[in-house]
One Martini backbone bead per residue (centre of mass of N, CA, C, O) as a GRO file, in nm:
protein
  347
    1MET     BB    1   0.754   3.083  -2.571
    2PRO     BB    2   0.951   3.100  -2.320
    3VAL     BB    3   1.004   3.373  -2.081
    4LEU     BB    4   1.297   3.513  -1.932
    5LEU     BB    5   1.382   3.703  -1.641
    6VAL     BB    6   1.698   3.860  -1.563
    7CYS     BB    7   1.859   3.948  -1.253
    8SER     BB    8   2.169   4.119  -1.170
    9HIS     BB    9   2.480   4.104  -0.947
   10PRO     BB   10   2.801   4.103  -1.029
   11LYS     BB   11   2.959   4.175  -0.766
   12ARG     BB   12   2.795   3.935  -0.601
   13GLY     BB   13   2.699   3.691  -0.779
   14GLU     BB   14   2.390   3.754  -0.851
   15ALA     BB   15   2.058   3.600  -0.928
   16TRP     BB   16   1.736   3.638  -1.097
   17TRP     BB   17   1.407   3.489  -1.177
   18ALA     BB   18   1.141   3.488  -1.439
   19HIS     BB   19   0.830   3.376  -1.559
   20ILE     BB   20   0.639   3.564  -1.747
   21GLN     BB   21   0.374   3.413  -1.809
   22SER     BB   22   0.310   3.326  -1.513
   23TYR     BB   23   0.337   3.599  -1.371
   24PHE     BB   24   0.116   3.753  -1.576
   25ALA     BB   25  -0.146   3.583  -1.504
   26ASP     BB   26  -0.181   3.800  -1.306
   27PRO     BB   27  -0.373   4.077  -1.321
   28ALA     BB   28  -0.220   4.262  -1.120
   29ARG     BB   29   0.058   4.234  -1.252
   30ARG     BB   30  -0.024   4.317  -1.538
   31ALA     BB   31  -0.114   4.607  -1.455
   32SER     BB   32   0.169   4.701  -1.340
   33GLY     BB   33   0.427   4.606  -1.529
   34ARG     BB   34   0.590   4.446  -1.298
   35VAL     BB   35   0.882   4.301  -1.134
   36ASP     BB   36   0.905   4.122  -0.825
   37PHE     BB   37   1.177   4.016  -0.658
   38ASN     BB   38   1.255   3.718  -0.491
   39LYS     BB   39   1.558   3.643  -0.337
   40ILE     BB   40   1.477   3.346  -0.256
   41THR     BB   41   1.271   3.206  -0.474
   42MET     BB   42   1.439   3.354  -0.745
   43SER     BB   43   1.701   3.219  -0.739
   44LEU     BB   44   2.018   3.118  -0.921
   45GLU     BB   45   2.124   2.946  -0.707
   46GLY     BB   46   2.261   2.684  -0.803
   47ASP     BB   47   2.067   2.401  -0.887
   48VAL     BB   48   1.795   2.484  -1.137
   49SER     BB   49   1.731   2.285  -1.375
   50ASP     BB   50   1.460   2.160  -1.292
   51ARG     BB   51   1.302   2.432  -1.303
   52LEU     BB   52   1.368   2.517  -1.591
   53PHE     BB   53   1.260   2.267  -1.743
   54ALA     BB   54   0.962   2.321  -1.611
   55VAL     BB   55   0.887   2.608  -1.590
   56ALA     BB   56   0.853   2.757  -1.335
   57ASP     BB   57   0.732   2.935  -1.112
   58PRO     BB   58   0.829   3.221  -0.945
   59HIS     BB   59   0.841   3.035  -0.664
   60GLY     BB   60   0.944   2.737  -0.723
   61ARG     BB   61   0.711   2.490  -0.675
   62ALA     BB   62   0.735   2.374  -0.978
   63HIS     BB   63   0.884   2.051  -1.059
   64THR     BB   64   1.083   1.824  -1.270
   65PRO     BB   65   1.275   1.577  -1.246
   66VAL     BB   66   1.566   1.470  -1.411
   67ALA     BB   67   1.706   1.224  -1.570
   68ASP     BB   68   1.995   1.043  -1.524
   69LEU     BB   69   2.300   0.906  -1.590
   70ARG     BB   70   2.262   0.594  -1.415
   71ASP     BB   71   2.311   0.347  -1.193
   72GLU     BB   72   2.018   0.152  -1.091
   73THR     BB   73   1.819   0.010  -0.824
   74LEU     BB   74   1.494  -0.116  -0.828
   75GLU     BB   75   1.226  -0.150  -0.597
   76SER     BB   76   0.957  -0.333  -0.585
   77ASN     BB   77   0.607  -0.465  -0.520
   78LEU     BB   78   0.703  -0.757  -0.612
   79LEU     BB   79   0.603  -1.096  -0.550
   80PRO     BB   80   0.682  -1.401  -0.568
   81VAL     BB   81   0.469  -1.690  -0.639
   82THR     BB   82   0.377  -2.003  -0.480
   83MET     BB   83   0.173  -2.272  -0.563
   84PRO     BB   84  -0.007  -2.526  -0.566
   85ASP     BB   85  -0.044  -2.807  -0.780
   86VAL     BB   86  -0.321  -2.855  -0.627
   87PHE     BB   87  -0.680  -2.920  -0.610
   88TRP     BB   88  -1.006  -2.927  -0.465
   89ALA     BB   89  -1.317  -3.084  -0.585
   90TYR     BB   90  -1.661  -3.013  -0.514
   91ASP     BB   91  -1.977  -3.052  -0.442
   92ALA     BB   92  -2.200  -2.811  -0.383
   93ALA     BB   93  -2.450  -2.723  -0.136
   94VAL     BB   94  -2.408  -2.429  -0.239
   95THR     BB   95  -2.406  -2.092  -0.418
   96LEU     BB   96  -2.296  -1.913  -0.176
   97PRO     BB   97  -2.054  -1.787   0.022
   98ARG     BB   98  -2.233  -1.708   0.271
   99LYS     BB   99  -2.340  -2.000   0.305
  100VAL     BB  100  -2.071  -2.125   0.374
  101TYR     BB  101  -2.029  -1.957   0.632
  102ASP     BB  102  -2.283  -2.046   0.778
  103LEU     BB  103  -2.203  -2.348   0.793
  104GLN     BB  104  -1.939  -2.304   0.948
  105ARG     BB  105  -2.069  -2.169   1.207
  106GLU     BB  106  -2.218  -2.441   1.296
  107SER     BB  107  -1.953  -2.511   1.376
  108SER     BB  108  -1.654  -2.565   1.597
  109LEU     BB  109  -1.471  -2.470   1.374
  110ASP     BB  110  -1.255  -2.330   1.181
  111ILE     BB  111  -1.259  -2.091   0.958
  112ARG     BB  112  -1.254  -2.086   0.599
  113ASP     BB  113  -1.117  -1.907   0.300
  114ASP     BB  114  -0.992  -2.143   0.096
  115PHE     BB  115  -1.230  -2.066  -0.135
  116THR     BB  116  -1.450  -2.146  -0.419
  117LEU     BB  117  -1.707  -2.081  -0.655
  118PHE     BB  118  -1.774  -2.308  -0.948
  119GLY     BB  119  -1.996  -2.470  -1.130
  120GLY     BB  120  -2.109  -2.620  -0.855
  121ARG     BB  121  -1.830  -2.584  -0.710
  122LEU     BB  122  -1.583  -2.656  -0.460
  123LEU     BB  123  -1.280  -2.487  -0.417
  124THR     BB  124  -0.963  -2.609  -0.281
  125TRP     BB  125  -0.636  -2.656  -0.118
  126SER     BB  126  -0.787  -2.868   0.073
  127PRO     BB  127  -0.928  -3.078   0.254
  128VAL     BB  128  -1.250  -3.089   0.435
  129GLU     BB  129  -1.198  -3.289   0.630
  130ASP     BB  130  -1.237  -3.192   0.955
  131THR     BB  131  -1.384  -2.926   0.869
  132ALA     BB  132  -1.595  -2.654   0.819
  133LEU     BB  133  -1.640  -2.738   0.502
  134ALA     BB  134  -1.794  -3.014   0.508
  135GLY     BB  135  -2.100  -2.887   0.508
  136ALA     BB  136  -2.056  -2.761   0.188
  137VAL     BB  137  -2.052  -3.064   0.080
  138ASN     BB  138  -2.059  -3.332  -0.171
  139GLY     BB  139  -1.888  -3.591  -0.152
  140ASP     BB  140  -1.627  -3.655  -0.345
  141PRO     BB  141  -1.329  -3.569  -0.469
  142THR     BB  142  -1.125  -3.394  -0.695
  143ILE     BB  143  -0.794  -3.395  -0.819
  144GLU     BB  144  -0.638  -3.101  -0.947
  145ALA     BB  145  -0.459  -2.919  -1.158
  146THR     BB  146  -0.362  -2.596  -1.158
  147GLY     BB  147  -0.293  -2.581  -1.467
  148GLU     BB  148  -0.599  -2.593  -1.562
  149LEU     BB  149  -0.622  -2.269  -1.487
  150LEU     BB  150  -0.397  -2.219  -1.744
  151ASP     BB  151  -0.562  -2.216  -2.044
  152GLY     BB  152  -0.640  -1.890  -2.115
  153SER     BB  153  -0.899  -1.841  -1.981
  154PRO     BB  154  -1.068  -1.604  -1.809
  155ASP     BB  155  -1.224  -1.781  -1.609
  156SER     BB  156  -0.988  -1.947  -1.496
  157GLU     BB  157  -0.819  -1.707  -1.392
  158ARG     BB  158  -1.032  -1.595  -1.198
  159VAL     BB  159  -1.043  -1.844  -1.019
  160LEU     BB  160  -0.747  -1.842  -0.935
  161VAL     BB  161  -0.748  -1.561  -0.805
  162ARG     BB  162  -0.955  -1.631  -0.589
  163LEU     BB  163  -0.787  -1.853  -0.458
  164LEU     BB  164  -0.548  -1.671  -0.388
  165ASN     BB  165  -0.694  -1.461  -0.217
  166ASN     BB  166  -0.804  -1.673  -0.005
  167ALA     BB  167  -0.528  -1.781   0.076
  168PHE     BB  168  -0.420  -1.517   0.183
  169ARG     BB  169  -0.628  -1.484   0.408
  170GLN     BB  170  -0.570  -1.752   0.551
  171ASP     BB  171  -0.265  -1.705   0.621
  172LEU     BB  172  -0.359  -1.416   0.791
  173ARG     BB  173  -0.600  -1.463   0.993
  174ASP     BB  174  -0.482  -1.458   1.289
  175ASP     BB  175  -0.377  -1.128   1.249
  176CYS     BB  176  -0.593  -1.063   1.017
  177ALA     BB  177  -0.827  -0.858   0.880
  178PHE     BB  178  -1.116  -0.809   0.668
  179HIS     BB  179  -1.192  -0.563   0.409
  180GLY     BB  180  -1.422  -0.578   0.169
  181LYS     BB  181  -1.457  -0.287   0.041
  182ARG     BB  182  -1.121  -0.248   0.033
  183HIS     BB  183  -0.955  -0.493  -0.008
  184MET     BB  184  -0.831  -0.553   0.304
  185LEU     BB  185  -0.569  -0.596   0.526
  186TYR     BB  186  -0.544  -0.599   0.895
  187PHE     BB  187  -0.442  -0.551   1.197
  188ARG     BB  188  -0.516  -0.655   1.485
  189ALA     BB  189  -0.595  -0.606   1.789
  190THR     BB  190  -0.508  -0.607   2.090
  191ASP     BB  191  -0.645  -0.715   2.377
  192ASP     BB  192  -0.538  -0.428   2.537
  193LEU     BB  193  -0.463  -0.198   2.319
  194SER     BB  194  -0.175  -0.222   2.269
  195PRO     BB  195   0.101  -0.185   2.123
  196ARG     BB  196   0.238  -0.296   1.798
  197SER     BB  197   0.527  -0.461   1.669
  198TRP     BB  198   0.759  -0.526   1.389
  199ASN     BB  199   1.015  -0.739   1.302
  200THR     BB  200   1.223  -0.687   1.005
  201SER     BB  201   1.565  -0.647   1.101
  202GLY     BB  202   1.623  -0.722   1.412
  203THR     BB  203   1.632  -0.381   1.505
  204HIS     BB  204   1.370  -0.334   1.332
  205TRP     BB  205   1.068  -0.149   1.390
  206ARG     BB  206   0.710  -0.168   1.327
  207SER     BB  207   0.407  -0.036   1.330
  208VAL     BB  208   0.070  -0.212   1.349
  209PHE     BB  209  -0.037  -0.096   1.638
  210LYS     BB  210  -0.192   0.226   1.742
  211PRO     BB  211  -0.250   0.464   1.963
  212HIS     BB  212  -0.414   0.794   1.951
  213ALA     BB  213  -0.410   1.087   2.093
  214LYS     BB  214  -0.547   1.357   2.201
  215LYS     BB  215  -0.463   1.687   2.184
  216THR     BB  216  -0.667   1.793   2.416
  217ASN     BB  217  -0.644   1.475   2.549
  218PRO     BB  218  -0.392   1.252   2.618
  219SER     BB  219  -0.575   1.041   2.797
  220GLN     BB  220  -0.716   1.008   2.518
  221VAL     BB  221  -0.848   0.834   2.251
  222SER     BB  222  -0.897   0.896   1.912
  223TYR     BB  223  -0.732   0.651   1.769
  224TYR     BB  224  -0.666   0.360   1.564
  225LYS     BB  225  -0.376   0.220   1.408
  226HIS     BB  226  -0.358   0.006   1.118
  227ALA     BB  227  -0.191  -0.204   0.943
  228GLY     BB  228  -0.211  -0.237   0.585
  229LEU     BB  229  -0.332  -0.438   0.285
  230LYS     BB  230  -0.300  -0.437  -0.054
  231TRP     BB  231  -0.371  -0.665  -0.336
  232GLN     BB  232  -0.225  -0.837  -0.639
  233PHE     BB  233  -0.262  -1.078  -0.879
  234LEU     BB  234  -0.008  -1.159  -1.132
  235ASN     BB  235   0.033  -1.237  -1.482
  236LEU     BB  236   0.378  -1.244  -1.595
  237ASP     BB  237   0.488  -1.427  -1.827
  238ASP     BB  238   0.387  -1.693  -1.654
  239ASP     BB  239   0.426  -1.530  -1.390
  240TRP     BB  240   0.372  -1.499  -1.041
  241PHE     BB  241   0.239  -1.214  -0.860
  242CYS     BB  242   0.251  -0.981  -0.577
  243ALA     BB  243   0.100  -0.678  -0.520
  244LEU     BB  244   0.197  -0.420  -0.296
  245THR     BB  245  -0.027  -0.204  -0.084
  246PRO     BB  246  -0.007   0.002   0.148
  247ASP     BB  247  -0.211   0.062   0.442
  248TYR     BB  248  -0.503   0.176   0.641
  249TYR     BB  249  -0.663   0.141   0.962
  250TYR     BB  250  -0.941   0.297   1.141
  251SER     BB  251  -1.028   0.308   1.486
  252ILE     BB  252  -1.219   0.356   1.795
  253ASP     BB  253  -1.165   0.035   1.945
  254GLY     BB  254  -1.010  -0.184   1.739
  255TYR     BB  255  -1.274  -0.230   1.529
  256ARG     BB  256  -1.432   0.012   1.463
  257GLU     BB  257  -1.472   0.227   1.221
  258SER     BB  258  -1.388   0.527   1.134
  259ARG     BB  259  -1.550   0.819   1.008
  260PHE     BB  260  -1.239   0.951   0.947
  261THR     BB  261  -1.071   0.788   0.741
  262ALA     BB  262  -1.040   0.977   0.496
  263GLN     BB  263  -0.880   1.197   0.650
  264TYR     BB  264  -0.647   1.023   0.750
  265LEU     BB  265  -0.551   0.926   0.472
  266SER     BB  266  -0.498   1.203   0.350
  267GLY     BB  267  -0.283   1.289   0.554
  268ILE     BB  268  -0.072   1.051   0.527
  269LYS     BB  269  -0.032   1.072   0.211
  270ARG     BB  270   0.094   1.364   0.233
  271LEU     BB  271   0.335   1.286   0.441
  272GLU     BB  272   0.437   1.054   0.295
  273ARG     BB  273   0.721   0.899   0.185
  274ASN     BB  274   0.900   0.673   0.018
  275PRO     BB  275   1.045   0.540   0.266
  276ALA     BB  276   0.781   0.464   0.415
  277VAL     BB  277   0.657   0.285   0.195
  278LEU     BB  278   0.897   0.095   0.170
  279GLY     BB  279   0.890  -0.004   0.463
  280GLU     BB  280   0.607  -0.132   0.447
  281THR     BB  281   0.665  -0.323   0.214
  282ARG     BB  282   0.894  -0.480   0.353
  283MET     BB  283   0.730  -0.581   0.587
  284TRP     BB  284   0.525  -0.751   0.424
  285ALA     BB  285   0.736  -0.923   0.283
  286ALA     BB  286   0.846  -1.052   0.545
  287ILE     BB  287   0.583  -1.178   0.638
  288LEU     BB  288   0.524  -1.354   0.380
  289ALA     BB  289   0.820  -1.497   0.402
  290GLY     BB  290   0.877  -1.555   0.717
  291ARG     BB  291   1.020  -1.285   0.832
  292GLU     BB  292   1.176  -1.218   1.171
  293GLY     BB  293   1.474  -1.132   1.253
  294GLY     BB  294   1.564  -1.436   1.139
  295HIS     BB  295   1.284  -1.549   1.215
  296ASP     BB  296   1.006  -1.690   1.260
  297SER     BB  297   0.698  -1.608   1.217
  298LEU     BB  298   0.379  -1.624   1.309
  299PHE     BB  299   0.279  -1.708   1.018
  300SER     BB  300   0.483  -1.974   1.007
  301GLN     BB  301   0.355  -2.170   1.228
  302ASN     BB  302   0.169  -2.226   1.007
  303GLU     BB  303   0.043  -2.362   0.746
  304ARG     BB  304   0.107  -2.276   0.418
  305ILE     BB  305  -0.003  -2.211   0.093
  306LEU     BB  306   0.187  -1.974   0.031
  307ASP     BB  307   0.479  -1.864  -0.148
  308PHE     BB  308   0.746  -1.622  -0.100
  309GLY     BB  309   0.960  -1.402  -0.209
  310LYS     BB  310   1.137  -1.146  -0.319
  311LEU     BB  311   1.171  -0.847  -0.410
  312VAL     BB  312   1.171  -0.704  -0.705
  313THR     BB  313   1.435  -0.608  -0.923
  314PHE     BB  314   1.578  -0.325  -1.114
  315ASP     BB  315   1.783  -0.234  -1.376
  316THR     BB  316   1.925   0.097  -1.447
  317ASP     BB  317   2.042   0.397  -1.651
  318ARG     BB  318   1.839   0.564  -1.468
  319GLY     BB  319   1.807   0.873  -1.265
  320ILE     BB  320   1.716   1.050  -0.964
  321ASP     BB  321   1.776   1.305  -0.776
  322GLU     BB  322   1.699   1.301  -0.448
  323ALA     BB  323   1.714   1.603  -0.379
  324LYS     BB  324   1.516   1.695  -0.598
  325TRP     BB  325   1.279   1.515  -0.519
  326LYS     BB  326   1.249   1.631  -0.236
  327ARG     BB  327   1.187   1.921  -0.321
  328ALA     BB  328   0.932   1.852  -0.480
  329ALA     BB  329   0.775   1.730  -0.242
  330GLU     BB  330   0.813   1.981  -0.038
  331ALA     BB  331   0.655   2.196  -0.211
  332SER     BB  332   0.429   2.087  -0.092
  333ASP     BB  333   0.182   2.081   0.133
  334PRO     BB  334   0.246   1.934   0.464
  335THR     BB  335  -0.020   1.965   0.589
  336ASP     BB  336  -0.223   1.845   0.828
  337PRO     BB  337  -0.570   1.832   0.811
  338LEU     BB  338  -0.590   1.744   1.133
  339ALA     BB  339  -0.437   1.988   1.290
  340ASP     BB  340  -0.671   2.218   1.303
  341GLY     BB  341  -0.852   1.981   1.432
  342GLU     BB  342  -1.068   1.799   1.622
  343LEU     BB  343  -1.190   1.481   1.594
  344ALA     BB  344  -1.511   1.357   1.678
  345GLU     BB  345  -1.595   1.077   1.832
  346THR     BB  346  -1.865   0.837   1.822
  347ALA     BB  347  -2.021   0.548   1.948
   0.00000   0.00000   0.00000
């Protein structure tokens, strides 16, 4: 059973507390047999219910906010997705995706990502005639209903997910590059490596590509930060959604990946709070829905394969006090691990 020691000053209306078990877990404190109260970190002033419920350590750094009874609307990272009713199936001339790309590169036409191979066939969302995919197929196609891939078998659903993933890449190909190992899309660099921002709501802009200067020499670029996105298509109760997970790509020249990507990602994920992640999620949702400040986005200028709705929201009768949640988040060390020293990139 947790034991709390409370020390009070009635005339001043002040009190302090310590959780005995965690306090004396330190051998030096246990040997001294005394409790030294820190009047700042161990104060009972204000609402400390969240710390008490979590039986926080003596310095009050660890606590779990408790849900209150309140009406709240939660915004998810799920976008409803609408896919074409039919797809085209051809006899494939090759058996490996990389061979399909090799054949496409032999043509002078734009490369297409919106295909997959399965059972000796090449499946795609539109005819291959007069496109780079024409050299990768034999004969005439059959046009099949997309619903045939929803027959409940795992193989069929995996094929459909591959088609959706590749349609996703195709729709964003003009402005986003694909990172195969991380299964992530990220904004390409601008031609002159200048910063680029995206208009998400009329007057609100978010950075999607930005150079970051060296701390030791601001005239030189340390790395370039690209807004990125990981995604997953999900079949939930026979409705399809795309789950969005914002991410980042770091390059040394706008193209080649930085060898310090892991450190950069660790730093930004420790510093970013929920509003920043929500802002990135909303930005990608606006991009996918073809919204840019109330006008069509660059992505909607070309014909799109997939259509997306608005982020799904959920109503709940439980909520967490934002002030408490913020205190819990800020209790962790907010230090950027990259701030203590300059990381040196080499070409």
